[in-house]
PDB file as gemmi writes it, atoms N, CA and C in Angstrom:
CRYST1    1.000    1.000    1.000  90.00  90.00  90.00 P 1                      
ATOM      1  N   MET A   1      49.289 129.781 229.321  1.00  0.00           N  
ATOM      2  CA  MET A   1      48.103 130.257 229.996  1.00  0.00           C  
ATOM      3  C   MET A   1      46.911 130.338 229.045  1.00  0.00           C  
ATOM      4  N   THR A   2      47.018 131.100 227.974  1.00  0.00           N  
ATOM      5  CA  THR A   2      45.904 131.216 227.040  1.00  0.00           C  
ATOM      6  C   THR A   2      46.242 130.628 225.678  1.00  0.00           C  
ATOM      7  N   ASP A   3      47.300 129.856 225.594  1.00  0.00           N  
ATOM      8  CA  ASP A   3      47.705 129.267 224.327  1.00  0.00           C  
ATOM      9  C   ASP A   3      46.827 128.078 223.966  1.00  0.00           C  
ATOM     10  N   LYS A   4      46.024 128.199 222.905  1.00  0.00           N  
ATOM     11  CA  LYS A   4      45.249 127.054 222.444  1.00  0.00           C  
ATOM     12  C   LYS A   4      46.146 126.115 221.652  1.00  0.00           C  
ATOM     13  N   TYR A   5      47.139 126.663 220.976  1.00  0.00           N  
ATOM     14  CA  TYR A   5      48.024 125.849 220.158  1.00  0.00           C  
ATOM     15  C   TYR A   5      49.456 125.970 220.663  1.00  0.00           C  
ATOM     16  N   LYS A   6      50.145 124.865 220.661  1.00  0.00           N  
ATOM     17  CA  LYS A   6      51.562 124.834 221.026  1.00  0.00           C  
ATOM     18  C   LYS A   6      52.325 124.267 219.833  1.00  0.00           C  
ATOM     19  N   ARG A   7      53.535 124.747 219.641  1.00  0.00           N  
ATOM     20  CA  ARG A   7      54.354 124.245 218.545  1.00  0.00           C  
ATOM     21  C   ARG A   7      54.976 122.920 218.967  1.00  0.00           C  
ATOM     22  N   ASP A   8      54.785 121.885 218.148  1.00  0.00           N  
ATOM     23  CA  ASP A   8      55.389 120.586 218.410  1.00  0.00           C  
ATOM     24  C   ASP A   8      56.877 120.695 218.110  1.00  0.00           C  
ATOM     25  N   PRO A   9      57.751 120.440 219.093  1.00  0.00           N  
ATOM     26  CA  PRO A   9      59.189 120.619 218.869  1.00  0.00           C  
ATOM     27  C   PRO A   9      59.773 119.671 217.812  1.00  0.00           C  
ATOM     28  N   GLN A  10      59.132 118.539 217.598  1.00  0.00           N  
ATOM     29  CA  GLN A  10      59.649 117.587 216.612  1.00  0.00           C  
ATOM     30  C   GLN A  10      59.243 117.932 215.187  1.00  0.00           C  
ATOM     31  N   THR A  11      57.986 118.358 215.004  1.00  0.00           N  
ATOM     32  CA  THR A  11      57.507 118.631 213.650  1.00  0.00           C  
ATOM     33  C   THR A  11      57.514 120.116 213.307  1.00  0.00           C  
ATOM     34  N   GLY A  12      57.515 120.972 214.332  1.00  0.00           N  
ATOM     35  CA  GLY A  12      57.456 122.410 214.098  1.00  0.00           C  
ATOM     36  C   GLY A  12      56.052 122.905 213.795  1.00  0.00           C  
ATOM     37  N   LYS A  13      55.072 121.986 213.784  1.00  0.00           N  
ATOM     38  CA  LYS A  13      53.689 122.358 213.505  1.00  0.00           C  
ATOM     39  C   LYS A  13      52.964 122.657 214.808  1.00  0.00           C  
ATOM     40  N   TYR A  14      51.911 123.457 214.691  1.00  0.00           N  
ATOM     41  CA  TYR A  14      51.110 123.775 215.864  1.00  0.00           C  
ATOM     42  C   TYR A  14      50.086 122.671 216.101  1.00  0.00           C  
ATOM     43  N   VAL A  15      49.907 122.318 217.363  1.00  0.00           N  
ATOM     44  CA  VAL A  15      48.919 121.319 217.757  1.00  0.00           C  
ATOM     45  C   VAL A  15      48.077 121.916 218.887  1.00  0.00           C  
ATOM     46  N   GLU A  16      46.839 121.432 219.010  1.00  0.00           N  
ATOM     47  CA  GLU A  16      45.963 121.960 220.050  1.00  0.00           C  
ATOM     48  C   GLU A  16      46.503 121.605 221.425  1.00  0.00           C  
ATOM     49  N   SER A  17      46.428 122.551 222.331  1.00  0.00           N  
ATOM     50  CA  SER A  17      46.916 122.325 223.688  1.00  0.00           C  
ATOM     51  C   SER A  17      45.770 122.113 224.664  1.00  0.00           C  
ATOM     52  N   GLY A  18      44.531 122.274 224.206  1.00  0.00           N  
ATOM     53  CA  GLY A  18      43.387 122.119 225.086  1.00  0.00           C  
ATOM     54  C   GLY A  18      43.097 123.374 225.893  1.00  0.00           C  
ATOM     55  N   LYS A  19      43.718 124.474 225.557  1.00  0.00           N  
ATOM     56  CA  LYS A  19      43.517 125.725 226.294  1.00  0.00           C  
ATOM     57  C   LYS A  19      42.624 126.660 225.491  1.00  0.00           C  
ATOM     58  N   ALA A  20      42.495 127.892 225.973  1.00  0.00           N  
ATOM     59  CA  ALA A  20      41.566 128.873 225.405  1.00  0.00           C  
ATOM     60  C   ALA A  20      41.755 129.088 223.903  1.00  0.00           C  
ATOM     61  N   GLU A  21      40.626 129.307 223.237  1.00  0.00           N  
ATOM     62  CA  GLU A  21      40.642 129.583 221.798  1.00  0.00           C  
ATOM     63  C   GLU A  21      41.185 130.987 221.552  1.00  0.00           C  
ATOM     64  N   MET A  22      41.994 131.124 220.527  1.00  0.00           N  
ATOM     65  CA  MET A  22      42.584 132.415 220.172  1.00  0.00           C  
ATOM     66  C   MET A  22      41.607 133.247 219.354  1.00  0.00           C  
ATOM     67  N   ALA A  23      41.708 134.554 219.503  1.00  0.00           N  
ATOM     68  CA  ALA A  23      40.912 135.479 218.701  1.00  0.00           C  
ATOM     69  C   ALA A  23      41.315 135.349 217.233  1.00  0.00           C  
ATOM     70  N   THR A  24      40.415 135.736 216.354  1.00  0.00           N  
ATOM     71  CA  THR A  24      40.713 135.617 214.923  1.00  0.00           C  
ATOM     72  C   THR A  24      41.606 136.743 214.420  1.00  0.00           C  
ATOM     73  N   ARG A  25      41.602 137.889 215.133  1.00  0.00           N  
ATOM     74  CA  ARG A  25      42.417 139.031 214.697  1.00  0.00           C  
ATOM     75  C   ARG A  25      43.455 139.365 215.759  1.00  0.00           C  
ATOM     76  N   PRO A  26      44.703 139.611 215.363  1.00  0.00           N  
ATOM     77  CA  PRO A  26      45.732 139.984 216.329  1.00  0.00           C  
ATOM     78  C   PRO A  26      45.605 141.451 216.745  1.00  0.00           C  
ATOM     79  N   ILE A  27      46.171 141.752 217.898  1.00  0.00           N  
ATOM     80  CA  ILE A  27      46.282 143.132 218.364  1.00  0.00           C  
ATOM     81  C   ILE A  27      47.752 143.505 218.276  1.00  0.00           C  
ATOM     82  N   SER A  28      48.034 144.686 217.790  1.00  0.00           N  
ATOM     83  CA  SER A  28      49.436 145.108 217.728  1.00  0.00           C  
ATOM     84  C   SER A  28      49.576 146.485 218.348  1.00  0.00           C  
ATOM     85  N   VAL A  29      50.736 146.723 218.919  1.00  0.00           N  
ATOM     86  CA  VAL A  29      51.029 148.018 219.541  1.00  0.00           C  
ATOM     87  C   VAL A  29      52.448 148.422 219.201  1.00  0.00           C  
ATOM     88  N   ARG A  30      52.680 149.718 219.205  1.00  0.00           N  
ATOM     89  CA  ARG A  30      54.043 150.231 219.068  1.00  0.00           C  
ATOM     90  C   ARG A  30      54.575 150.456 220.470  1.00  0.00           C  
ATOM     91  N   LEU A  31      55.840 150.136 220.658  1.00  0.00           N  
ATOM     92  CA  LEU A  31      56.484 150.318 221.953  1.00  0.00           C  
ATOM     93  C   LEU A  31      57.593 151.349 221.840  1.00  0.00           C  
ATOM     94  N   PRO A  32      57.941 151.976 222.954  1.00  0.00           N  
ATOM     95  CA  PRO A  32      59.135 152.827 222.928  1.00  0.00           C  
ATOM     96  C   PRO A  32      60.342 151.968 222.516  1.00  0.00           C  
ATOM     97  N   ALA A  33      61.303 152.578 221.863  1.00  0.00           N  
ATOM     98  CA  ALA A  33      62.428 151.843 221.281  1.00  0.00           C  
ATOM     99  C   ALA A  33      63.164 150.967 222.294  1.00  0.00           C  
ATOM    100  N   ASP A  34      63.359 151.462 223.531  1.00  0.00           N  
ATOM    101  CA  ASP A  34      64.088 150.660 224.512  1.00  0.00           C  
ATOM    102  C   ASP A  34      63.306 149.410 224.925  1.00  0.00           C  
ATOM    103  N   LEU A  35      61.982 149.549 225.097  1.00  0.00           N  
ATOM    104  CA  LEU A  35      61.161 148.381 225.425  1.00  0.00           C  
ATOM    105  C   LEU A  35      61.077 147.419 224.244  1.00  0.00           C  
ATOM    106  N   ASP A  36      60.949 147.966 223.057  1.00  0.00           N  
ATOM    107  CA  ASP A  36      60.882 147.145 221.852  1.00  0.00           C  
ATOM    108  C   ASP A  36      62.122 146.259 221.725  1.00  0.00           C  
ATOM    109  N   ALA A  37      63.277 146.820 221.959  1.00  0.00           N  
ATOM    110  CA  ALA A  37      64.524 146.046 221.855  1.00  0.00           C  
ATOM    111  C   ALA A  37      64.558 144.917 222.873  1.00  0.00           C  
ATOM    112  N   LYS A  38      64.105 145.201 224.091  1.00  0.00           N  
ATOM    113  CA  LYS A  38      64.098 144.164 225.131  1.00  0.00           C  
ATOM    114  C   LYS A  38      63.124 143.043 224.804  1.00  0.00           C  
ATOM    115  N   VAL A  39      61.925 143.407 224.353  1.00  0.00           N  
ATOM    116  CA  VAL A  39      60.925 142.386 224.025  1.00  0.00           C  
ATOM    117  C   VAL A  39      61.374 141.556 222.830  1.00  0.00           C  
ATOM    118  N   ARG A  40      61.891 142.195 221.797  1.00  0.00           N  
ATOM    119  CA  ARG A  40      62.332 141.446 220.611  1.00  0.00           C  
ATOM    120  C   ARG A  40      63.503 140.522 220.891  1.00  0.00           C  
ATOM    121  N   ALA A  41      64.271 140.800 221.938  1.00  0.00           N  
ATOM    122  CA  ALA A  41      65.410 139.949 222.289  1.00  0.00           C  
ATOM    123  C   ALA A  41      64.981 138.690 223.049  1.00  0.00           C  
ATOM    124  N   MET A  42      63.732 138.629 223.478  1.00  0.00           N  
ATOM    125  CA  MET A  42      63.246 137.473 224.241  1.00  0.00           C  
ATOM    126  C   MET A  42      63.048 136.278 223.329  1.00  0.00           C  
ATOM    127  N   PRO A  43      63.400 135.085 223.823  1.00  0.00           N  
ATOM    128  CA  PRO A  43      63.243 133.886 222.995  1.00  0.00           C  
ATOM    129  C   PRO A  43      61.782 133.526 222.717  1.00  0.00           C  
ATOM    130  N   ASN A  44      60.870 133.814 223.657  1.00  0.00           N  
ATOM    131  CA  ASN A  44      59.458 133.486 223.454  1.00  0.00           C  
ATOM    132  C   ASN A  44      58.604 134.716 223.747  1.00  0.00           C  
ATOM    133  N   ARG A  45      58.828 135.761 222.958  1.00  0.00           N  
ATOM    134  CA  ARG A  45      58.179 137.037 223.236  1.00  0.00           C  
ATOM    135  C   ARG A  45      56.664 136.984 223.101  1.00  0.00           C  
ATOM    136  N   THR A  46      56.129 136.176 222.226  1.00  0.00           N  
ATOM    137  CA  THR A  46      54.682 136.099 222.065  1.00  0.00           C  
ATOM    138  C   THR A  46      54.037 135.625 223.358  1.00  0.00           C  
ATOM    139  N   GLN A  47      54.555 134.557 223.932  1.00  0.00           N  
ATOM    140  CA  GLN A  47      53.987 134.039 225.172  1.00  0.00           C  
ATOM    141  C   GLN A  47      54.205 135.021 226.316  1.00  0.00           C  
ATOM    142  N   PHE A  48      55.364 135.669 226.332  1.00  0.00           N  
ATOM    143  CA  PHE A  48      55.629 136.682 227.362  1.00  0.00           C  
ATOM    144  C   PHE A  48      54.575 137.782 227.304  1.00  0.00           C  
ATOM    145  N   LEU A  49      54.299 138.277 226.099  1.00  0.00           N  
ATOM    146  CA  LEU A  49      53.323 139.353 225.945  1.00  0.00           C  
ATOM    147  C   LEU A  49      51.920 138.889 226.319  1.00  0.00           C  
ATOM    148  N   ARG A  50      51.539 137.672 225.932  1.00  0.00           N  
ATOM    149  CA  ARG A  50      50.228 137.140 226.314  1.00  0.00           C  
ATOM    150  C   ARG A  50      50.104 137.058 227.832  1.00  0.00           C  
ATOM    151  N   ASP A  51      51.143 136.536 228.475  1.00  0.00           N  
ATOM    152  CA  ASP A  51      51.118 136.398 229.934  1.00  0.00           C  
ATOM    153  C   ASP A  51      51.084 137.759 230.621  1.00  0.00           C  
ATOM    154  N   ALA A  52      51.855 138.723 230.110  1.00  0.00           N  
ATOM    155  CA  ALA A  52      51.890 140.056 230.713  1.00  0.00           C  
ATOM    156  C   ALA A  52      50.534 140.749 230.590  1.00  0.00           C  
ATOM    157  N   ILE A  53      49.887 140.610 229.441  1.00  0.00           N  
ATOM    158  CA  ILE A  53      48.569 141.214 229.236  1.00  0.00           C  
ATOM    159  C   ILE A  53      47.537 140.541 230.132  1.00  0.00           C  
ATOM    160  N   ALA A  54      47.570 139.213 230.201  1.00  0.00           N  
ATOM    161  CA  ALA A  54      46.625 138.478 231.054  1.00  0.00           C  
ATOM    162  C   ALA A  54      46.798 138.882 232.520  1.00  0.00           C  
ATOM    163  N   LYS A  55      48.041 139.010 232.973  1.00  0.00           N  
ATOM    164  CA  LYS A  55      48.310 139.404 234.360  1.00  0.00           C  
ATOM    165  C   LYS A  55      47.789 140.822 234.624  1.00  0.00           C  
ATOM    166  N   ALA A  56      48.055 141.741 233.709  1.00  0.00           N  
ATOM    167  CA  ALA A  56      47.603 143.124 233.877  1.00  0.00           C  
ATOM    168  C   ALA A  56      46.074 143.198 233.918  1.00  0.00           C  
ATOM    169  N   LEU A  57      45.398 142.441 233.061  1.00  0.00           N  
ATOM    170  CA  LEU A  57      43.937 142.439 233.059  1.00  0.00           C  
ATOM    171  C   LEU A  57      43.388 141.829 234.339  1.00  0.00           C  
ATOM    172  N   GLN A  58      44.025 140.786 234.826  1.00  0.00           N  
ATOM    173  CA  GLN A  58      43.594 140.155 236.069  1.00  0.00           C  
ATOM    174  C   GLN A  58      43.732 141.136 237.226  1.00  0.00           C  
ATOM    175  N   GLU A  59      44.820 141.879 237.264  1.00  0.00           N  
ATOM    176  CA  GLU A  59      45.026 142.879 238.321  1.00  0.00           C  
ATOM    177  C   GLU A  59      43.978 143.980 238.254  1.00  0.00           C  
ATOM    178  N   LEU A  60      43.568 144.364 237.050  1.00  0.00           N  
ATOM    179  CA  LEU A  60      42.530 145.385 236.902  1.00  0.00           C  
ATOM    180  C   LEU A  60      41.172 144.900 237.424  1.00  0.00           C  
ATOM    181  N   GLU A  61      40.918 143.610 237.242  1.00  0.00           N  
ATOM    182  CA  GLU A  61      39.625 143.050 237.615  1.00  0.00           C  
ATOM    183  C   GLU A  61      39.530 142.732 239.112  1.00  0.00           C  
ATOM    184  N   GLU A  62      40.664 142.553 239.784  1.00  0.00           N  
ATOM    185  CA  GLU A  62      40.649 142.236 241.210  1.00  0.00           C  
ATOM    186  C   GLU A  62      40.279 143.492 241.984  1.00  0.00           C  
ATOM    187  N   PRO A  63      39.459 143.313 243.051  1.00  0.00           N  
ATOM    188  CA  PRO A  63      39.114 144.480 243.868  1.00  0.00           C  
ATOM    189  C   PRO A  63      40.359 145.058 244.552  1.00  0.00           C  
ATOM    190  N   GLN A  64      40.435 146.367 244.564  1.00  0.00           N  
ATOM    191  CA  GLN A  64      41.569 147.053 245.190  1.00  0.00           C  
ATOM    192  C   GLN A  64      41.337 147.129 246.686  1.00  0.00           C  
ATOM    193  N   SER A  65      42.362 146.771 247.493  1.00  0.00           N  
ATOM    194  CA  SER A  65      42.232 146.932 248.940  1.00  0.00           C  
ATOM    195  C   SER A  65      42.664 148.340 249.333  1.00  0.00           C  
ATOM    196  N   ALA A  66      41.909 148.941 250.189  1.00  0.00           N  
ATOM    197  CA  ALA A  66      42.183 150.326 250.580  1.00  0.00           C  
ATOM    198  C   ALA A  66      43.116 150.425 251.758  1.00  0.00           C  
TER     199      ALA A  66                                                      
END                                                                             
C-alpha cells in the first residue's frame, strides 16, 4: 500500500516499487507483551503494521454515519 521499496527476492536488495515515498524517520511504539509477541511472530510484520496504521487513519478520516 505505502511501500516505496520492495525487497527483490532474488538479490535481497530493495528496489523502487513506484509507490509512496517513505518518511526519513521511523516511528516506534511499545506494545503490551501479548500483542508484541503476536506481531513479532508475523512473517511480514512491517507491512502488517503499515497497513494497519493506514487503515486506522483512513477510518478516522471517513465521515461517521449516525
